[in-house]
C-alpha positions in Angstrom: 86.0 179.9 212.3 85.8 177.1 214.9 87.2 173.6 214.5 87.2 170.5 216.7 90.6 169.1 216.6 92.7 166.3 218.1 96.4 166.5 218.8 97.4 163.4 216.8 101.1 163.1 217.8 100.3 162.9 221.5 97.4 160.5 221.0 98.9 158.1 218.4 100.2 155.9 221.2 96.7 155.1 222.3 95.8 153.7 218.9 99.0 151.7 218.6 98.3 150.0 222.0 94.7 149.4 221.1 95.7 147.8 217.8 98.3 145.5 219.4 96.2 144.3 222.3 94.3 141.5 220.4 97.6 139.5 220.4 98.0 140.0 224.2 94.5 139.1 225.1 94.4 136.1 222.9 97.5 134.7 224.6 96.3 135.2 228.2 95.2 132.6 230.8 92.8 134.0 233.4 91.4 130.7 234.7 92.7 127.3 235.7 89.4 126.1 237.1 88.2 122.6 236.2 84.7 124.1 236.3 85.7 125.9 233.0 85.1 122.6 231.3 81.4 123.5 231.0 79.6 126.0 228.7 82.3 127.9 226.8 84.7 128.2 229.7 84.9 129.9 233.1 82.9 133.1 233.2 85.1 136.1 234.0 84.1 138.9 236.3 83.7 142.6 235.5 87.0 143.7 233.8 87.5 147.0 235.7 89.1 146.8 239.1 86.8 149.6 240.3 83.7 147.4 240.0 85.4 144.3 241.3 86.2 146.2 244.5 82.5 147.1 244.9 81.4 143.5 244.7 80.7 143.6 241.0 77.9 146.2 241.2 77.7 147.4 237.6 74.0 148.0 236.9 73.8 151.6 238.2 77.4 152.6 238.7 78.5 155.7 236.8 81.8 157.6 237.1 83.2 160.6 235.2 86.7 158.9 234.9 86.1 155.1 234.9 84.4 153.0 232.1 81.5 150.8 233.1 81.2 148.6 230.0 78.6 146.3 231.7 76.1 149.2 231.7 75.8 150.6 228.2 74.0 153.7 229.4 76.7 154.8 231.8 79.1 156.4 229.3 77.2 159.7 229.2 78.5 160.3 232.7 82.1 160.8 231.5 83.6 164.3 232.0 82.6 166.9 229.5 84.8 166.5 226.4 87.0 163.9 228.0 88.2 160.7 226.2 89.1 157.7 228.3 91.6 155.0 227.5 91.4 152.0 230.0 93.4 148.9 230.3 93.5 146.2 233.0 95.1 143.0 234.1 94.4 140.4 236.8 96.1 137.6 238.6 94.7 134.8 240.8 95.8 132.2 243.4 93.5 129.3 243.8 93.4 126.4 246.2 91.5 123.3 245.0 90.2 120.7 247.3 88.2 117.5 246.8 87.5 114.6 249.2 90.8 113.0 248.4 93.3 115.5 247.1 94.2 119.2 247.1 96.3 121.5 244.8 97.1 125.1 244.1 97.2 127.1 240.9 98.5 130.6 239.9 97.5 132.4 236.7 97.4 135.9 235.3 96.5 137.8 232.1 95.0 140.9 230.5 91.4 141.7 231.3 90.4 144.8 229.3 91.3 147.3 226.7 88.9 150.1 225.9 88.7 153.5 224.4 85.7 155.9 224.9 85.2 159.4 223.5 82.3 161.9 223.0 80.7 162.3 219.6 78.3 165.0 220.7 79.2 166.5 224.0 76.8 165.7 226.8 74.5 163.8 224.5 76.3 161.0 222.6 79.3 159.0 223.8 80.9 156.0 222.1 83.3 153.3 223.1 85.5 150.6 221.5 86.5 147.7 223.6 88.3 144.4 223.5 88.0 142.0 226.5 88.0 138.2 227.3 84.5 136.8 228.2 85.5 133.2 229.2 88.7 131.3 229.7 89.6 127.7 229.9 93.0 126.4 231.2 93.0 123.3 233.4 95.0 120.1 233.6 93.9 117.2 235.8 95.5 113.8 236.4 93.9 110.8 238.1 94.9 107.2 238.5 93.5 103.8 239.5 94.8 100.3 240.0 93.1 97.2 238.4 94.0 93.5 238.5 94.2 93.0 234.7 95.0 96.4 233.3 97.4 97.4 236.1 97.9 101.1 236.7 95.6 103.3 234.7 96.0 107.1 234.2 93.2 109.5 233.4 94.2 112.8 232.0 91.8 115.8 231.5 92.9 119.0 229.8 91.3 122.2 228.5 92.5 125.4 227.0 91.3 128.4 225.0 88.6 130.9 225.6 86.1 133.4 224.1 86.9 137.1 223.7 84.8 139.9 222.3 85.5 143.1 220.4 82.6 145.6 220.2 81.3 149.1 220.4 79.0 150.8 222.9 76.7 153.8 222.1 75.3 155.8 225.0 72.8 158.7 224.7 71.6 161.3 227.2 67.9 161.7 226.4 67.3 164.0 229.4 69.2 165.4 232.3 68.2 162.4 234.4 67.6 159.7 231.7 70.2 157.9 229.6 70.1 154.8 227.3 72.7 152.7 225.7 73.4 149.7 223.4 76.3 147.4 223.0 77.1 145.3 220.0 80.0 142.9 220.2 81.5 140.2 218.1 82.4 137.0 219.9 85.3 135.0 218.7 87.6 132.2 219.9 87.6 128.5 220.6 87.9 126.0 223.5 89.6 122.6 223.4 89.0 119.8 225.8 90.9 116.5 226.0 90.1 113.3 227.9 92.8 110.5 227.7 93.1 107.1 229.3 96.4 105.2 229.2 97.8 102.0 230.7 101.6 102.5 231.4 102.0 98.9 232.6 100.5 97.5 229.4 101.7 99.9 226.7 102.1 97.2 224.0 99.1 95.2 225.0 96.2 97.6 225.7 95.3 100.6 223.6 95.0 104.0 225.1 92.0 106.2 224.2 91.7 109.9 223.6 88.6 112.1 223.1 89.2 115.6 221.7 86.5 118.2 221.4 86.8 121.7 219.9 84.1 124.4 219.9 84.6 127.6 218.0 82.4 130.7 218.1 82.2 133.6 215.6 79.1 135.7 215.9 77.4 138.8 217.3 75.3 139.5 220.4 73.9 142.6 222.0 73.1 144.3 225.3 70.9 147.3 226.2 71.0 149.6 229.2 68.9 152.3 230.9 69.7 154.7 233.8 67.3 156.9 235.7 68.4 159.5 238.1 66.6 161.6 240.7 68.3 164.5 242.6 66.7 165.6 245.8 66.5 169.3 246.2 69.3 171.2 247.9 68.4 173.2 251.0 69.9 176.7 250.7 70.9 178.5 253.9 71.7 182.2 254.0 75.0 183.1 255.7 74.8 185.6 258.5 78.0 184.7 260.3 80.3 187.8 260.3 83.3 185.5 259.7 81.9 184.5 256.3 80.8 187.9 255.0 83.2 187.7 252.1 81.1 184.8 250.7 78.9 186.2 247.9 76.5 183.3 247.5 74.6 181.5 250.2 75.8 178.1 251.2 73.9 174.9 250.3 73.6 171.6 252.0 74.7 168.4 250.2 71.9 166.8 248.2 71.3 163.1 247.6 71.4 161.5 244.2 69.4 158.3 243.6 70.1 156.4 240.4 68.5 153.3 239.1 70.1 151.1 236.4 68.7 148.3 234.2 70.3 146.0 231.7 68.9 143.5 229.3 70.7 141.0 227.1 68.4 139.0 224.8 69.0 135.4 224.0 70.8 135.2 220.6 72.1 132.4 218.4 75.8 132.8 217.8 77.4 131.1 214.8 80.1 128.5 215.4 81.5 125.1 214.6 82.3 122.0 216.6 84.3 118.8 216.1 84.6 115.6 218.2 87.2 113.0 217.7 87.6 109.7 219.5 90.7 107.6 218.7 92.8 104.8 220.1 96.6 104.5 220.2 99.6 102.6 221.5 102.2 104.5 223.5 102.3 107.2 226.2 102.4 111.0 226.0 103.6 112.4 222.7 105.3 109.1 221.8 102.2 107.3 220.6 100.9 105.7 217.4 97.3 106.2 216.3 95.7 102.8 215.7 92.1 103.6 214.9 89.5 106.4 214.8 86.5 105.2 216.7 84.3 108.2 216.1 84.4 111.6 214.3 81.8 114.3 214.2 82.2 117.7 212.5 79.6 120.5 212.7 80.9 123.1 210.3 77.9 125.4 210.7 76.1 125.3 214.0 74.8 127.7 216.6 75.4 128.5 220.3 72.3 129.8 222.0 73.4 132.4 224.5 71.3 132.9 227.7 68.9 135.8 228.4 70.1 138.1 231.1 68.3 140.8 233.2 70.1 143.2 235.5 69.0 145.9 237.9 70.2 148.0 240.8 70.4 151.3 242.4 73.0 153.7 243.7 72.7 156.4 246.4 75.3 159.1 246.7 75.7 162.7 247.8 76.3 165.4 245.2 79.9 165.9 246.1 80.7 162.2 245.5 82.2 161.8 249.0 80.3 158.5 249.5 78.3 156.1 247.3 76.3 153.0 248.1 75.6 150.5 245.3 73.3 147.4 245.2 72.6 145.3 242.1 71.3 141.9 241.0 71.7 139.9 237.8 69.5 137.0 236.7 70.7 134.8 233.9 68.5 132.1 232.2 71.3 129.5 231.8 68.6 126.9 231.4 68.1 128.1 227.8 71.8 127.8 226.9 72.5 125.4 224.1 76.0 124.3 222.9 75.3 123.1 219.4 71.9 121.7 220.4 73.5 120.0 223.5 72.2 120.6 227.0 75.0 121.3 229.5 75.1 121.0 233.3 73.7 124.5 233.9 70.7 126.1 235.6 69.2 129.5 235.7 70.8 131.5 238.5 71.1 135.0 240.1 74.0 137.0 241.5 73.4 139.7 244.2 76.1 142.2 245.1 76.6 145.4 247.1 79.4 147.9 247.5 80.3 151.1 249.3 82.8 153.8 248.3 84.2 156.6 250.4 86.5 159.5 249.6 88.0 161.3 252.7 88.3 164.7 250.9 86.8 165.3 247.5 88.2 168.9 247.2 91.7 168.1 248.5 94.4 169.3 246.2 97.2 167.5 247.9 97.6 164.2 249.7 97.1 161.0 247.9 95.4 159.2 250.7 92.9 162.1 251.2 91.9 162.1 247.5 91.8 158.3 247.0 88.5 156.3 246.9 88.2 153.4 249.3 85.9 150.6 248.4 84.4 147.5 250.0 81.8 145.1 248.8 80.6 141.5 248.5 78.6 139.2 246.3 76.7 135.9 246.3 75.7 133.6 243.4 73.5 130.6 243.8 75.5 129.0 241.0 74.7 128.4 237.3 76.5 125.0 237.3 74.9 122.0 239.0 76.0 118.4 239.6 73.5 115.7 240.8 71.0 118.4 241.3 73.2 120.4 243.6 74.3 123.9 242.5 77.9 125.2 242.7 77.4 128.4 244.8 80.0 131.2 244.9 80.5 134.1 247.3 83.2 136.6 247.9 84.4 139.7 249.9 86.0 142.5 247.9 88.3 145.4 248.9 90.0 148.1 246.8 91.1 151.6 246.2 91.2 154.1 243.4 94.1 156.5 243.3 93.4 159.6 241.2 96.0 161.8 239.5 95.7 164.7 237.0 97.5 164.9 233.7 97.9 168.3 231.9 96.0 168.1 228.7 95.3 170.3 225.7 95.4 173.9 226.7 96.5 172.7 230.1 93.0 171.8 231.2 93.3 169.0 233.7 91.5 165.6 233.3 91.2 163.2 236.2 92.9 159.8 235.6 93.1 157.0 238.1 94.7 153.7 239.0 92.2 151.2 240.5 93.2 148.1 242.6 90.9 145.4 243.8 91.3 142.3 246.0 88.7 139.5 246.0 88.6 136.7 248.6 86.1 134.1 247.4 85.0 130.5 247.4 83.2 128.4 244.8 81.6 125.1 245.6 82.1 123.0 248.7 83.4 119.5 249.4 80.1 118.4 251.0 77.9 118.9 247.9 80.2 119.4 244.9 83.0 117.5 243.4 85.5 120.3 243.9 85.9 123.3 246.2 87.8 126.4 245.1 89.2 129.1 247.4 90.8 132.0 245.6 92.4 135.4 246.0 92.2 137.6 242.9 94.2 140.8 242.4 93.0 143.2 239.6 94.6 146.4 238.5 93.2 148.8 235.9 94.4 152.1 234.5 92.0 154.9 233.4 93.8 157.5 231.4 91.7 160.6 230.6 92.5 163.3 228.1 90.7 166.1 226.2 90.9 165.3 222.5 88.3 167.5 221.0 88.9 171.2 221.5 87.4 174.2 219.7 90.2 176.4 218.2 89.7 179.9 217.0 91.4 181.6 214.1 91.1 185.3 213.6 
């Protein structure tokens, strides 16, 4: 008899971590950008450090030991019988500059928790994942001086974010064709506050506060397709007397060309929204509410998510010593609706490219020889716009992937890795936009691979 079994005591820790991670992700803060005031918060990049180091090229990237959750069809490339647990975190330093002031912010948080495993080896792979999609966490203070009112303070704050929990199903239809689908549940809320106070006239002039809360609870989906073509190897007979012990003829390295496509349809996600405008006397938390000027509550509304198309290609040699990735994503943000309201957004595209090189794929020793070195870059024409001028973004990325082997069931090795990425970028400029951001982002992700399903024989 043959059974597929899983060594539960050794794997139970994975499930405990996966169950606890919703608390960690909900408490994170991955953005302090005032641009997060729009849509449902600041859009976060690809969660895995491996893809961030390649400029965010996710459309056609496949790896046997790293999860690419932005391409649902990529999971079939995981090693045969290997299960992958992946977690990541990120930190960022940002310099903000306008025409009058400048500031600096530092933030950090979790970026990904995912678990992938085969259902039918080589044909069907599934994944469960939990990740933040957007984040909002800014605080701005401005002031002005008037003859009658005296000094006036303007305070703008925002917090919260949207996360997702979902599953991805990937199928290998043919040796060179794979498809996949992702279904995820979006949840979370964002809160924005705009407050005006008059510290010189606390007992004479009322302050005003506008609070807006948007909450999302609904499903959306994404689909993926990968096509691969392997150029034929050129076999060469060995006649050299120094290599007579070699039984088989050598073969030159072949090229692998892979195309990847993704499609995310526009979907209406359920949610609720509330808007409250009130006046008060006092300052800070020591204030007395005087009047409610306006209140609106949408208990059952919808958020229309934008349609997105993605495509790209990868070129690599069969040994995996080097890989070139190019991808582009077009998002129809013009169709985005936040409870029937039109935001300051426009349809936009993002183009990215990356290159990966491994000094020695077959090296058994030497961390630097086995490591993957990555470089990339990206450019976005900007989905936000102000006075008809888009907020463009571009960046340069660097990173490395350090592999290591962990003995698994029956001592069969499975390749795990630690991936690190650095991004140097800029969003907006002081000439055309109200704010310019320059940032350095550090991302670290861990891909732990193991063999869970093993056939056991009983005589």
